[in-house]
C-alpha positions in Angstrom: 0.0 0.1 0.0 3.0 1.9 0.6 4.3 1.8 -2.4 0.8 2.4 -4.1 0.4 6.0 -2.2 4.1 7.1 -3.1 4.1 6.5 -6.9 1.7 9.4 -7.7 3.7 11.7 -5.1 6.5 10.7 -7.0 5.2 11.1 -10.2 3.7 14.5 -9.3 7.0 15.7 -8.1 9.1 14.0 -11.2 7.0 16.4 -13.6 7.2 19.8 -11.5 11.0 19.6 -11.6 11.1 18.5 -15.5 8.9 21.4 -15.9 11.1 23.8 -13.9 14.6 22.0 -14.5 15.1 23.8 -18.3 14.8 27.2 -17.2 16.5 26.7 -13.9 19.6 25.0 -15.5 19.9 27.5 -18.3 19.8 30.2 -15.7 22.2 28.4 -13.1 25.0 28.0 -16.4 24.7 31.5 -18.0 23.6 33.4 -15.1 24.5 32.1 -11.5 27.6 30.1 -12.4 29.5 33.5 -14.4 28.3 35.6 -11.1 29.6 33.1 -8.8 32.5 33.0 -10.8 33.2 36.7 -10.8 32.5 36.7 -6.9 34.9 33.9 -6.0 37.9 35.5 -8.0 37.5 38.4 -6.2 38.6 36.7 -2.9 40.6 33.6 -4.0 43.7 35.1 -5.6 46.1 32.5 -6.7 44.3 29.6 -4.6 44.3 31.8 -1.3 41.8 33.8 0.4 42.9 37.2 -0.4 40.5 40.3 0.3 42.8 43.1 -0.4 41.0 44.1 -3.7 38.0 44.9 -1.5 40.2 47.1 1.5 41.2 48.8 -1.3 38.2 49.7 -2.9 36.5 50.6 0.6 39.9 52.8 0.8 39.5 54.7 -2.0 37.8 58.1 -1.7 36.8 58.2 -5.2 34.9 55.0 -5.1 32.9 56.1 -2.1 32.0 59.0 -3.6 30.7 57.3 -6.7 29.1 55.1 -4.4 27.2 57.3 -2.0 26.1 59.5 -5.2 24.7 56.0 -6.5 22.9 55.3 -3.2 21.6 59.0 -2.9 20.2 58.8 -6.4 18.6 55.8 -6.1 16.8 57.1 -2.6 16.1 60.4 -4.6 14.5 59.0 -7.3 12.4 56.6 -5.7 11.1 59.3 -3.4 10.1 61.4 -6.3 8.7 58.5 -7.9 6.5 57.8 -5.0 5.7 61.1 -5.2 4.5 61.6 -9.0 3.1 58.1 -9.1 0.9 57.6 -6.3 -1.6 60.7 -7.2 -1.4 59.5 -10.5 -2.5 55.8 -9.6 -5.1 57.0 -7.8 -6.4 59.0 -10.5 -6.3 55.8 -12.9 -7.9 53.7 -9.9 -11.0 56.2 -10.6 -11.5 56.4 -13.9 -13.5 53.6 -16.1 -13.9 53.1 -19.9 -12.0 54.5 -22.6 -10.6 57.1 -20.7 -9.1 54.9 -18.3 -7.6 52.9 -20.9 -5.9 55.8 -22.9 -4.6 57.0 -19.7 -3.0 53.6 -19.3 -1.7 53.4 -22.4 -0.3 56.7 -21.6 1.8 55.1 -18.8 2.5 51.8 -20.8 3.7 52.8 -24.3 6.8 54.6 -22.4 7.6 51.9 -20.1 7.7 49.4 -23.4 9.8 52.1 -25.7 13.5 52.2 -25.9 15.3 53.8 -22.9 17.4 55.2 -25.6 14.5 56.7 -27.4 13.0 58.4 -24.5 16.3 59.6 -23.4 17.4 60.9 -26.8 14.5 63.1 -26.1 15.5 64.2 -23.1 18.6 65.3 -25.0 16.8 67.4 -27.2 14.0 69.0 -24.7 16.7 70.0 -22.4 20.0 71.0 -24.7 20.8 74.7 -24.5 18.8 74.7 -27.8 16.0 72.8 -26.5 12.0 73.3 -25.9 12.8 74.5 -22.3 15.3 76.3 -22.9 13.6 78.2 -25.9 10.2 78.7 -24.2 12.1 80.7 -21.2 14.1 82.4 -23.4 10.9 83.6 -25.5 8.9 83.9 -22.2 12.1 86.8 -21.2 12.2 84.6 -18.1 16.2 84.0 -18.7 18.7 85.5 -20.7 21.0 82.9 -21.7 20.4 78.6 -22.0 20.8 77.3 -19.1 22.5 73.7 -18.3 19.8 71.1 -17.8 21.8 68.1 -19.3 25.0 66.4 -19.1 24.7 66.7 -15.4 23.5 65.4 -12.4 19.9 67.1 -12.8 19.8 65.8 -16.4 20.4 62.3 -14.7 17.8 62.8 -12.2 15.0 64.0 -15.0 16.0 61.2 -17.0 16.1 58.4 -14.7 12.9 59.6 -12.8 10.5 59.6 -16.6 12.0 55.8 -17.1 11.7 54.5 -13.6 8.1 55.9 -13.2 5.9 53.3 -14.8 7.9 50.7 -12.5 6.2 52.4 -9.4 2.9 53.2 -11.0 1.4 50.0 -12.2 2.0 48.3 -8.6 0.7 51.2 -6.5 -2.3 51.1 -9.5 -2.8 47.6 -8.7 -3.2 48.0 -5.1 -5.5 50.9 -5.3 -7.7 48.7 -7.7 -8.5 46.0 -4.9 -9.2 48.7 -2.3 -12.8 48.6 -1.0 -13.8 52.5 -1.3 -17.0 51.8 1.0 -14.1 52.1 3.8 -13.7 56.1 2.9 -17.5 56.9 2.6 -17.7 54.9 6.2 -14.8 57.2 7.4 -16.7 60.3 6.2 -19.6 59.1 7.7 -18.1 59.1 10.7 -16.8 62.7 10.6 -13.7 62.6 8.8 -12.3 65.1 6.3 -11.5 63.6 2.9 -7.8 64.3 4.2 -7.7 62.7 7.1 -9.5 59.5 5.8 -7.0 59.2 3.3 -4.1 59.7 5.7 -5.4 57.3 7.8 -7.0 54.6 6.0 -6.6 54.8 2.0 -2.5 55.5 2.5 -1.9 52.7 5.1 -4.0 49.9 3.2 -2.4 50.5 -0.3 1.0 50.2 1.1 1.7 46.6 -0.5 1.9 48.6 -3.8 4.0 51.6 -2.0 6.6 48.9 -1.2 6.4 46.8 -4.1 7.0 50.0 -6.2 9.4 51.7 -4.1 11.6 48.2 -3.9 11.6 48.1 -7.7 12.5 51.1 -8.5 15.1 51.5 -6.1 16.8 48.2 -7.0 16.4 49.2 -10.5 18.2 52.4 -10.2 21.3 50.8 -8.1 22.5 49.6 -11.4 20.9 51.7 -13.7 23.4 52.5 -16.9 21.8 53.8 -20.1 20.1 57.5 -19.1 22.8 58.1 -16.5 25.5 57.8 -18.9 24.1 59.7 -21.8 22.3 62.5 -19.5 24.8 62.6 -16.7 28.4 64.6 -16.7 31.5 62.8 -17.9 32.1 64.1 -13.9 29.5 62.4 -12.0 29.8 58.7 -12.8 27.7 56.0 -10.9 28.6 53.0 -9.7 27.2 51.0 -13.3 29.4 53.2 -15.0 32.4 53.0 -12.9 32.5 49.3 -13.4 31.9 49.7 -17.4 35.1 52.1 -17.6 37.2 50.3 -14.8 36.8 47.3 -17.3 37.0 49.3 -21.2 38.9 52.0 -20.6 41.2 51.0 -18.2 41.4 47.1 -18.4 40.9 46.7 -14.4 39.7 43.5 -14.6 40.0 42.8 -10.6 38.9 46.4 -9.8 35.6 46.1 -12.0 35.0 42.7 -10.7 35.3 44.3 -6.7 33.3 47.2 -7.7 30.7 44.8 -9.3 30.5 42.2 -6.4 29.9 45.3 -4.3 26.7 46.3 -6.2 26.1 42.9 -6.6 25.8 42.3 -2.9 24.2 45.1 -1.5 21.3 44.2 -4.3 21.2 40.4 -3.5 20.6 41.7 0.5 17.9 44.3 -0.4 16.3 41.9 -2.9 16.0 39.3 0.1 14.6 42.2 2.3 11.9 42.6 -0.1 11.2 39.6 -1.6 7.8 39.0 -0.6 7.1 42.6 -2.2 8.7 41.9 -5.5 6.6 38.0 -6.3 3.3 40.5 -6.7 2.3 38.5 -9.3 0.3 36.3 -6.8 -2.7 37.8 -5.6 -3.1 36.1 -2.0 -0.4 39.0 -2.3 -3.6 41.1 -1.6 -5.0 39.3 1.3 -3.3 41.9 3.4 -5.6 44.1 1.9 -9.3 45.0 3.1 -11.3 43.9 -0.2 -15.2 43.8 0.6 -17.4 44.3 3.5 -16.7 41.6 5.1 -13.2 43.5 6.4 -15.1 46.8 7.1 -15.6 45.1 10.9 -12.4 44.2 11.3 -11.5 48.5 10.3 -13.9 49.6 12.6 -11.7 50.9 15.2 -9.8 52.8 12.3 -12.3 54.2 11.4 -13.5 55.6 14.3 -10.3 56.9 15.1 -10.3 58.8 11.7 -13.7 60.2 12.2 -13.2 60.9 15.8 -9.5 62.4 16.1 -8.8 66.0 16.6 -6.2 67.6 16.4 -7.5 71.0 17.9 -9.8 73.6 16.1 -6.8 75.1 13.5 -5.4 71.9 12.7 -9.2 70.2 12.1 -10.1 73.3 9.5 -6.7 73.1 7.9 -7.4 69.5 6.8 -10.7 70.3 5.8 -9.9 73.3 3.7 -6.9 70.9 2.1 -9.4 68.5 1.3 -11.5 70.3 -1.1 -7.8 71.1 -2.6 -7.1 67.2 -3.1 -8.7 66.4 -6.2 -7.4 69.5 -8.7 -4.2 69.1 -6.6 -4.2 65.2 -8.2 -5.6 66.2 -11.4 -2.3 68.5 -12.1 0.1 66.2 -10.8 -1.3 63.5 -12.8 -1.8 65.3 -16.2 2.2 66.9 -15.4 3.3 63.3 -14.8 1.6 61.7 -18.2 3.0 64.6 -19.9 6.7 63.7 -18.7 6.0 60.2 -19.7 4.9 61.1 -23.4 6.6 64.0 -24.3 9.9 62.1 -25.1 8.1 60.6 -27.4 6.0 63.2 -29.3 9.6 65.0 -29.6 11.4 62.4 -31.2 8.8 61.0 -33.8 8.7 64.7 -35.4 12.4 64.9 -35.8 12.5 62.1 -38.4 11.1 64.1 -40.9 13.4 67.0 -40.5 15.2 68.4 -43.6 17.7 69.8 -41.5 21.2 68.1 -41.3 21.2 68.9 -37.7 19.1 68.8 -34.4 16.3 71.6 -34.4 12.8 71.3 -33.1 10.8 72.1 -34.4 12.1 71.1 -37.8 12.4 73.9 -39.9 11.7 71.7 -43.1 10.0 67.8 -44.1 12.0 65.9 -45.6 12.5 62.2 -46.2 16.1 62.5 -46.4 16.6 60.8 -42.9 15.0 57.4 -43.6 16.7 57.7 -47.0 20.4 57.7 -45.2 19.4 54.9 -43.3 18.3 52.4 -45.8 21.5 53.5 -47.9 23.7 52.8 -44.9 24.9 49.1 -44.9 26.6 49.5 -41.1 22.5 50.7 -40.0 20.6 47.8 -41.9 23.8 45.0 -40.8 22.9 46.2 -37.3 19.2 46.1 -37.4 19.3 42.3 -39.2 21.7 41.5 -36.2 19.2 42.8 -33.7 16.5 41.2 -35.4 17.9 37.8 -36.0 19.4 37.7 -32.5 16.2 39.1 -30.5 13.8 36.8 -32.3 15.8 33.7 -31.3 15.7 34.8 -27.7 12.2 35.1 -27.7 11.8 31.4 -29.1 14.2 30.0 -26.5 12.7 32.3 -23.5 9.2 31.2 -24.5 10.2 27.7 -24.9 11.7 27.9 -21.4 9.4 29.5 -19.4 6.0 27.6 -20.5 6.7 24.3 -19.0 8.2 26.7 -16.0 5.3 28.9 -15.4 2.6 26.1 -15.7 4.7 24.1 -13.1 4.6 27.2 -10.4 0.6 28.2 -10.8 -1.0 24.5 -11.3 1.4 22.2 -9.4 1.6 22.2 -5.6 5.3 22.5 -5.0 7.6 23.7 -2.1 9.2 26.7 -2.8 7.3 28.3 -5.2 8.3 32.1 -4.2 11.8 31.0 -4.3 11.9 29.6 -7.8 9.4 32.4 -9.0 12.3 35.0 -7.7 15.0 33.1 -9.0 13.3 33.1 -12.2 13.2 37.0 -12.1 16.0 37.5 -10.4 17.9 38.7 -14.1 15.9 41.8 -14.5 16.2 42.8 -10.6 20.0 42.2 -10.5 22.2 45.0 -11.7 22.4 44.3 -15.7 26.0 45.6 -15.6 27.1 42.9 -13.3 25.7 40.4 -15.3 27.1 41.8 -18.2 30.8 41.9 -16.8 30.7 38.0 -15.7 29.4 37.0 -18.9 32.1 38.8 -20.7 34.7 37.3 -18.8 33.2 33.5 -19.1 32.7 34.4 -22.8 36.2 36.0 -23.0 37.6 32.2 -22.4 35.2 30.3 -24.8 35.3 32.3 -28.1 31.9 33.8 -27.2 32.6 37.0 -27.3 31.2 39.0 -30.7 29.1 36.1 -31.8 25.2 35.6 -32.6 25.2 32.4 -30.2 26.8 34.5 -27.0 23.9 37.4 -27.6 21.0 34.8 -27.9 22.0 33.3 -24.6 22.1 37.3 -23.1 19.4 38.5 -24.6 17.5 35.4 -23.6 19.1 35.9 -20.2 17.0 39.6 -20.5 13.6 38.0 -22.0 13.3 34.8 -19.9 11.7 36.7 -16.7 9.5 38.5 -18.5 8.0 35.9 -20.6 7.8 34.3 -17.2 5.7 37.1 -15.5 3.6 37.4 -18.4 2.6 33.7 -18.7 2.7 33.4 -15.0 -0.2 35.9 -15.1 -1.8 34.6 -18.1 -2.6 30.9 -16.6 -3.4 32.5 -13.1 -6.2 33.9 -15.5 -7.1 30.4 -16.9 -9.9 28.2 -15.3 -8.3 25.0 -14.4 -11.7 23.1 -14.1 -11.4 22.9 -18.0 -8.2 20.8 -17.8 -10.4 18.8 -15.2 -13.0 18.2 -17.1 -10.6 16.8 -20.0 -8.7 14.5 -17.2 -12.0 13.3 -16.1 -13.0 12.1 -19.6 -9.2 10.5 -20.2 -7.4 12.9 -21.3 -4.1 12.9 -20.4 -2.2 15.8 -19.0 -0.4 16.7 -22.4 -3.3 15.8 -24.4 -5.2 18.7 -22.1 -2.7 20.9 -22.1 -2.3 20.8 -26.2 -5.9 21.2 -26.6 -7.5 23.1 -23.7 -4.4 25.0 -22.3 -2.2 26.1 -24.8 -5.1 27.7 -27.3 -6.3 29.8 -24.5 -2.6 31.0 -23.4 -2.0 31.9 -27.0 -2.7 35.6 -26.4 -0.4 35.4 -23.4 2.2 33.6 -25.4 1.9 36.5 -27.7 2.0 39.2 -25.0 5.2 37.4 -23.5 6.9 37.2 -26.4 6.1 40.8 -27.6 7.5 42.2 -24.4 10.5 39.8 -24.7 11.9 41.2 -28.2 10.9 44.6 -26.9 13.2 44.1 -23.7 15.9 42.3 -25.5 15.6 44.6 -28.7 16.2 48.1 -26.1 19.3 46.5 -24.8 22.4 48.6 -24.5 24.9 47.2 -21.5 25.1 43.3 -22.8 25.5 45.4 -26.3 28.7 47.1 -25.2 30.0 44.3 -23.0 29.7 41.3 -25.6 30.2 43.2 -29.0 32.5 42.8 -31.6 33.6 44.0 -35.0 30.7 41.8 -36.9 28.5 41.8 -34.0 27.2 45.0 -33.4 23.6 45.6 -32.3 20.8 48.3 -33.4 21.1 49.7 -30.0 24.5 49.9 -29.9 24.8 51.9 -33.3 22.1 53.9 -31.4 24.0 54.6 -28.3 27.2 55.4 -30.5 25.1 58.1 -32.7 23.9 60.1 -29.6 27.4 60.0 -27.8 29.0 61.0 -31.3 27.0 63.1 -32.8 23.5 63.0 -31.7 21.7 63.3 -35.5 17.6 62.4 -36.5 19.4 59.0 -37.3 18.0 57.8 -33.9 14.5 59.4 -34.5 14.0 57.5 -37.9 15.0 54.1 -35.9 12.6 55.2 -33.3 9.8 55.9 -35.9 10.7 52.4 -37.6 10.3 51.0 -34.0 7.0 52.6 -33.3 5.4 51.4 -36.8 6.3 48.0 -36.1 4.8 48.2 -32.7 2.0 49.4 -33.9 1.3 46.4 -36.2 2.4 44.1 -33.9 -0.4 45.3 -31.5 -3.1 45.6 -34.4 -2.3 42.0 -35.4 -2.4 40.8 -31.9 -6.0 42.6 -31.8 -6.9 41.2 -35.1 -5.2 37.6 -35.8 -7.3 35.8 -32.8 -10.5 37.2 -34.3 -9.9 36.1 -37.6 -8.8 32.9 -36.5 -12.2 32.3 -34.4 -14.0 33.8 -36.9 -12.3 30.6 -39.6 -12.5 27.8 -37.3 -16.6 28.7 -36.8 -16.8 28.9 -40.3 -15.1 25.6 -40.9 -17.3 23.6 -38.5 -20.4 24.8 -40.2 
């Protein structure tokens, strides 16, 4: 009897392990092992324990300055993003219908738009001859252009704009789950709007706040592209310092030590915030009150919100400010949305500029820069290289993520949260650390400057996004259909092929789209792993922005926008056409 009862359990565990194994093994080989080797090389020199590299690094005043600047920027960006994202998320949560969809699209489109393109847009806006300086000069508010870019101010502005969606989405998700009858109850108990928000709404949306803050802070710690382009040459952050030590100084030991320090800080913070990073799980929201069944639980808080009296003056102030909350929230929301989309609105017209230099608005309209792009073999080869390597990485990422996501959602397993956190770790940990580790590994195996090396690197980028999208998609599927198929005698594989997979196709398409976009946008891996015959389009754009800042980048951005629009239209129309075709064939 013991054998008969143990067999299904063993079979269940074996299936779960087999489903997770490909994705886990891939990351262990190409993500964990290279980083572990870098960490080991920093403390074991010539086979002996040696931490002198860390001692020298922490005694280096330049490093301490750079490290402190990185921490300060990450904290400041997180605080600014929270201050801007919270009112916007609140506005989005209140809206319904087409207006809500448009506003959400205005947040989502910048998120999936190339960081290079957005940074390029900010250069145009903040430059001495850019939009802001032109407007201020025309209004007579300044006598000469202000230096708004290529300094820490520019780095702050660009980084906040890039990181904002990471703060908005988790806060918005927590607000959508909030039971708004609690605010009405607080008002009925005598609380003004400001007091109700402070004592009820703000604490009960803390899940989204903590999740957003942890995502933004961890992402900013190792952020490279925007600070490197918008910041000054004397205002290095840690990710830039690591790259400079490797590429300019050929100081492999110093670069590895600084990368190890950045990695250690990020891992510690990732462990601390691990439960807030697994935001896909609906049980995460169990900490929030949802529905009338929880009103009694918060009765004491509501009474406190209604009965609290801080004196006539403060009470009057709170009532006065309550009337200003709505217009203030809308003002902030419109300002944030404008900042999110403004770089995109500036870039596209420049693609049709007839000028030989950057000038906005364009002095004349022309297709000259499109012609230049299609006649330039270097740009075309870079585009071809990116399409091939990113496309291959998408295929590998989807193939690895589907069984892994199915196992984490459908199978009962120990360590579900740990497995999920491990699979999304590459997008949380600093990419510059992974790039350095892969470079040192690929340099020994001859994979630097090859398509195979880029496919591996892009798969490391794409796999976490594919897992996140597919886990969310599988959560939405009705598992009773699979159970019904099993009751009718279908094997798990047959049930997956005939029921689950067709229903999952929209999620697979979304996962493929996000994976391709994120791989196509990569700059860091391109800078570390590129070679004479392996130059991605993103690196070609990077060089153009660094060296000449021509409208050529705007042409690439416009073409990419066009392809994304076509892909989105296809995503909306193809499934409907397939359903109609199947319906007609059945007739």
